[in-house]
C-alpha positions in Angstrom: -6.2 -15.4 -7.5 -2.5 -13.9 -7.0 -1.7 -10.6 -8.3 0.4 -10.2 -11.8 3.7 -9.1 -12.1 2.4 -6.4 -14.4 0.2 -5.1 -11.9 3.1 -4.9 -9.4 5.2 -2.8 -12.3 2.7 -0.6 -13.0 2.1 0.3 -9.1 5.8 0.3 -8.4 5.9 3.0 -11.4 3.3 5.0 -10.0 5.1 5.0 -6.7 8.4 5.9 -8.2 8.1 9.6 -7.1 8.1 8.6 -3.5 11.6 8.1 -1.8 12.3 4.7 -0.3 9.2 2.6 -1.6 10.2 -1.1 -2.2 7.9 -4.5 -2.2 8.5 -8.1 -1.2 6.7 -10.9 -2.6 4.6 -12.8 0.1 2.6 -15.8 -0.8 1.6 -14.8 -4.5 0.9 -10.9 -3.4 3.3 -8.4 -2.6 3.8 -6.1 0.5 4.7 -2.3 0.0 7.3 -0.7 2.0 7.8 2.8 2.4 11.3 3.8 4.2 11.2 0.2 5.7 7.4 0.8 7.2 4.7 -1.5 5.5 2.1 0.7 4.3 0.0 -1.7 2.5 0.1 -4.3 -0.4 -1.0 -5.6 -3.4 -3.8 -8.4 -3.2 -5.9 -9.8 -6.2 -4.5 -7.0 -8.4 -5.5 -4.5 -5.9 -3.6 -1.9 -4.3 -4.9 -1.8 -0.6 -3.0 0.3 2.1 -3.4 0.4 5.9 -6.3 2.8 7.4 -4.0 5.8 9.0 -5.8 8.9 10.1 -4.1 10.3 7.1 -5.0 7.7 4.7 -8.8 8.2 5.6 -8.8 11.8 5.4 -7.3 11.4 2.0 -9.5 9.0 0.7 -13.2 9.3 2.8 -15.1 7.2 0.3 -12.5 4.6 0.0 -13.9 1.1 0.2 -12.8 -1.0 3.0 -11.6 -4.5 1.9 -10.2 -7.4 3.2 -6.5 -8.5 1.5 -7.1 -12.2 2.5 -9.3 -14.3 4.6 -8.9 -13.5 8.3 -7.1 -10.1 7.7 -8.0 -6.7 8.8 -9.8 -4.3 6.2 -7.7 -2.1 4.5 -8.3 0.8 2.0 -8.7 0.3 -1.4 -6.7 3.0 -3.5 -8.7 3.7 -6.6 -6.7 6.8 -7.7 -3.5 5.1 -8.7 -3.2 7.0 -12.1 -2.4 10.0 -10.1 1.6 9.7 -8.8 1.2 13.1 -7.1 -1.5 12.1 -4.9 -0.2 8.8 -4.2 3.4 10.4 -3.0 1.1 12.6 -0.9 -0.7 9.6 0.5 2.6 7.5 1.4 4.3 10.5 2.9 1.4 11.6 5.0 0.8 7.9 6.1 4.5 7.5 6.9 4.9 9.5 10.0 1.9 7.7 11.3 3.1 4.0 11.1 5.1 2.1 13.4 8.6 0.8 12.4 8.9 -2.8 12.2 10.0 -4.9 15.1 13.4 -6.3 15.1 13.3 -9.8 14.8 15.8 -11.9 17.1 
């Protein structure tokens, strides 16, 4: 099942307090970027983020879910209503994530 455009719009509005957030469509789903780094994505109308030290610390009881077959588990963000929480989450994760490799 692909994610809906409505859910993407909702999540992007919730992330609007965070500088440099963007998305990219990918096979019916959406990758979410923070200042050029992939922080997670929207898969089957679920907002999932990469498991980093800070994301695990901020969401210790988060469910670990597989975004699609063959992928590594990610953390389900269930507090999507709280813009301040989402801003802190993304900003804390940003420092821990690598910049994407440049394509040749």
